[in-house]
N, C-alpha and C positions, 0 to 999 in steps of 0.2 A: 964674321958679321959684326958690325958695330953694336955696342950695347945700347945705343940710342936709336933703335929702330922701332917704328910703330907701323903696324900692318893689320889689315882686315881682308877677309875673303868671304864673298857672299854669292848667292845665285838669285836670279829673278826670272819670272815666267813670261811667256808671250801671252798676248790676249788677242782674241779674234772678235772684231766688232760685228754685232748683229744690227745695230743702227750705226751707219758709217759717219765718220768725220771726214769732210772733204771741203776745204776752203778755209782761208784765214782772214779775219778782219784786221789783224795786226800781225805782220810777219815777224817783227822783232821780238814780240812777247809770245808768239805762237798762240794767239787767241783765235778760237775757231768761229766760223760763221754759224755753226749749229752744234747742239749737244749731241752726244753719242753714247752708246751702251755696248758693253762687250762681255764676253765670257773668258775668264782666266783659265788657261789650260795647265795641266799637271807638269811640274818641273821634273818629274821622274822621266818624262819623255822629251820635253823641249825646254831649254833654259839657256840663259847667258850666265857665265861664271866670270867674276871679276875679282882681281886682287889689287888693292891699293896700298902703297907703302910710302912713308915719309921718313927722312933721316937727314941729319947734317952731312952725312957722307955722300949723298947723291948730288951730283954737280948740276944737273939740269932736269927739267920736267920731261918725261918720256911716256909715250903711249904705244902699246902693241895690241893690235886688233886681229884676232885669228892668225897669229903668227907673222904679221906684217907691221912694221913700224909706221905710224901715222904722225903727221906734224900737227900738234895740238893748236899752235897759233894760227894755223890756216883754217881751223874749223870753229866758227863763231859759236855754234851750238855747244860744243865741248867747253869752250872757255866760259860761256854763260854759267854752266853748272859748276865747274871747278871754282871759278872766282866767287860765286855765291856761297859755296860750302866753306871755302877758306875764310870768307868774311864772317860767316856765322861762328866759326871756331875762334877767330880773332876777338870777337866781341865777348865770348865766354872767357878767354884768357885775360882780357882787360878788366873783367868783373871779378876774377878769382885769381889772385897772384900765386896760388898753390899749383895751378895747372901748368904742365910743361908747355913751353912756347913753341908749338909745332906748326902753327899756321904759316910760318915763313919758310919752313923746310921744303926742299924740292920734292916732287911727287913722281913716282913710277906707277903706271897703271898697265895692267895686262888683262885682256878680256877675250874670252873665247865663246863662240856659239856652238851648240851641238846640233845645229840645223842650218839650212842654206841661208846665206845673208843676202839682203837686197833682192829677194825673189818673191816678195809679196807675202811673207810669213811673219810680219811684225818684228823683224830683227831690231830695228831702231827703238821700238817700244821697250823690248826686253833689255836692250843694251843701256839705254839712258836710265831706265828704272834701276838697273843693277848698279850703274855708276853712282847714282844719287844715294842709294841705300848703303852701298859700301863706304862711300865717303862719310856719310852720317855715322856709320859704325866706327870707322877709323878715328874721326874727330870727336866721338862720343857726344854728338849733338842730341839735345832733348827736343826733337821735332815730332809732331804727330803726323798721321797719314795725310791730312789735308795740307799741311805745310810741305811735306816731302813731295806730294803730287804737284804742288804749285811750282816747285823748283824743277822737278823732272820735266814738266811741261815745256819749260824754256829750251830744253834740249831736243825733245821730240814730243809733239802734242800727245800722241797716244800712249806715251810712256807713263803718264799720270795714272792710267788705268791699270798698269802692270804692278802698281805698288800695293794692290789689295787682291785678295783671292775672291773666288766666287763670281758673282755677277755685279759688274761695276759700271756706274754711269759717270760720264764726264760732263758736268753741268757747264755750259758755255760761259755763263756769267754775263754781267752787263757793264761792270766798271772798266774804265779805260786803263787802269793800272794792272788789270788781270787778277786782282786779289780774290775775286769771287769765282774764278775759272779754275775749278779743281775737280778731283774725282771723289765720289762717295760710293760706298758699298750698298747695293740694292738688296742683296741676299748673299749669305755665306755659301760655300760649296756644300756644306752639310744640309742646306735647305732643300736642294734638289739634286741629290747625288746620283740619281739614275741617268742624268744627262751625260752623253758621250759625244766625242768628236772624232770623226774619221777624216784625216787629211790625205787627199790624193795629190801627190806632188807630180804635176805634169811637166814642169820645167824648173830646175833649180839654179839657172844662171841669172845673172844680174839683169833686171828689167831695163828696157830701152829708155823709158821715161820715168824718172824718180817721182815718188809721191809729192815731194816738195814742189818740183817744177810743174808736175801735172795739175795739182790743185790751183796753182797760181794762174796757169793758162785757162783752166775751167772758169774760175771766178771772173777773169777778164773778158772771156769771149762767149760764155754759154748763157743764153737767155733762160734756159730751163733750170739752171742752178738756183735762181731766185725763187722759183715756185717750190723747189724742193726745200729750201731754207725756211720759207715762210709758212708753207702749208703742209708739206708731207712729213717732215721730221718731227715737229712739235707733237702732233697726234700720235705718230709712231712711238715716240719716247714714252708717252703716258700709257699707251696700250701695251707696250712691251713690259713695262714695270709691273702692270697688273698680271700679265701672262706669267711672268716669273714668280711673283708672289703666290699666285694661284696654282702654280705648276701645271699650267694649261698648255700642253704641247701643240695642240692644233693652232692656237693663236700665236704661240711662239714661232712655229714653223712658217705660217703665212706671212707674218710681219717680217721675219728674217729674209725670206725669199723675195718679197716685194721690195724691201729696202736694198738688197743686193742689185736687183734689176734697176731700181731707180738710180743708184750710184753709177752703174755702168752706162745708163742712158745719158747722164749728164757728161760723162767722159766722152761718149760718142757725139754729144752736142757741142763739145769744145771745138774750136776752129783754129788750126786743123784738128780733126778728131783724134782722140787717144783710145787705143784698143788694148786693154790689158788681157782680156780673154782671147783664147784661140779656138780652133775648131773642136779640139778635144773638150775644152771647157764647155762649149755650147752643147756638145753631145751629152755631157754629164747632166746639164740642166734638163734636157729632154728626157734622159733616163730617169731622173728623180721624179718628174711629173708623171711619167708612165708607170713607174713603180707605185707611186701613191694611188693612182687610179686603179691599178691591178689589185692592191691590197683592199681597197674599198669594195671592189667587185667581189672579192673573196669573203666579204662580210666583216671586215675590220670595223670596230666601233669608232676608230679615229678617222678623220678626214685626211690627215697627213701622218705618215710614219717617219719620214725623213725630210730634212730641209737642207738646201744648199746655200752657201754664201761664198762670194769671191771678193777678196781685197784687191789691192792694186797689183794684180798678177794673175796668171792662168790657173793657179792651184786652187782646187776646190776644198772647202771645209764642209763636211756633212755633219749636221747635228742630228742625233738619233738617241732614243732612250735605250738603255742597256739591253732590255728584253728583245729589241729588234736589230741590234747591231750586227750579229752574225748573219742574219738573213739578208740584210742590206749588202754586206760585203760579199756574200755568196752570189747574189745577183750581179753585182759589179764585176766579179771575177769572170762571169760568163759573157757579159756584154763587152768587157774590155780584156780579152784573154792575154795571158803572158806566154811567151815562148817556153818550150819545155826546159830549155837550159837557163832560163831566167825567171823562175816562178816566184814572184813576189807574194803570192798568196799561200805558199806552202806552210807557213806558220799558223794559219787559221784553219779552224774546223767548221765545216758547213753541213747542215742537214740538206742533202741533195734533193730529197723528196719535196721539202718545203720550197726550195729554190725553184724546182721544176714547176710547181704549182703557180708561183708568181709569174715566172717567165711565160707560161702558157696563156696568161691573161694580159700580157704586155704587148703593145703594138710595136715596141722598139726592137729592131733587129739586132743581131750580134754585130757590133762594130768591127771594122776590119783594121783598126789601128792596133796592131800587135805591140805589146810593151808600151802602152800609152802612158804608164806612170813610172817615174824614176824611183819612187819610194811610196810606201803607204804607212802612215802613222796613226795608230788607234790609241786614243787617250781619253782622259776624263777631265772634269772640272777640278781645278787645283787651288792651292793656297798662294799667299803673297810671298815676297822675298824671304830668303832664309840666310841666317848667319852660319857660315861653316867654321870660321875662326876669327877671333878678335885680336890675334897676335900671329907672328910668323909660325906657321905649322908646315913643315916640309911635305907632309902627306897631302895637303890640300892647296897650298900656295901655288900660283902660276909663275912665281918668281923664284929664282935661285937665291942663295944666301948673299951673293954679290949684287943683287938687284936687277940682274938681267933675266929675261924670260927663259923659261925652261925649253920652249919650243919656238923655233923661227922657221919661216919659209925660206 
């Protein structure tokens, strides 16, 4: 390895929106048509890991994503972020002659997700948040979360929300240059640590219609989207912030489910229509409503025990407080049974008596889709990006000493 190697390795989380972002008023700057709000999930379970290296020994810029090389120049979103971070470093070097002149060095980037990519699980959000944060670490940039989120937004809009932990709002802003369109933290993960997320992975293959193309078609063809932008989202944003600050799960749950329904309604109102949910997704929606009604009938003080939300894909994210998580999963395991030789529920422990009590009050039958889920991820609210190393560290780096990725497809 050359002595003139500079490297950083970081991880960044996914975020799952409870008030969805769908539609751009400026596609070049990734400026949204509405504000949004999300929950950052734990990196212990879901994250993107990225290594960035610069050196005079590297002959060209290269990017490897999940073991496959991608052409940087063909991806405008990538070049937006990389060029801006290089420009930030160059300005630092011009103002301080003592700094090594690394802004002109070629760059090798290697990035891996530990979850399905392009399947509606916010892979681009985690990916661009991690790229932005890792480059900032590599170039030793003194940027705050607002500045970082503004840069990450140009790569992927929702990436700005993955640069902070807890509960995060992306304020759409009003300025044409996008300088006021950035993420702010509504509450830390410690504020409401009881919140849990259960992700039911229905399909982990790449979705038919990408989010970028989908929202462009929706804005262009859906009359309903304008009602959502002007009337539905602004009130939902304010109500959701109050629900989080008050730790009011009933309000949180209803706003979350209504917004998910609203989002998929405008997708269906697109012409031709876009359907991200499938039959299993809709069965989960019915099961959640039946579960909540059954718990209320059993005397629960809460109107809602569990809430669903679906991003641009068929996979369900269920929000539930920790005290109720096992019971919810137990009922799900009965409604969507797994084959004996593929029991994805075996690592969970359920109180079968309590599960039976809820099922007895539910009108939902046991569904016949055996092995409906590819994977179940139970997780919690998490923190923002983490620095694993500020220099080459063989134990954490995704690159070998020669600058090539450790793993290739």
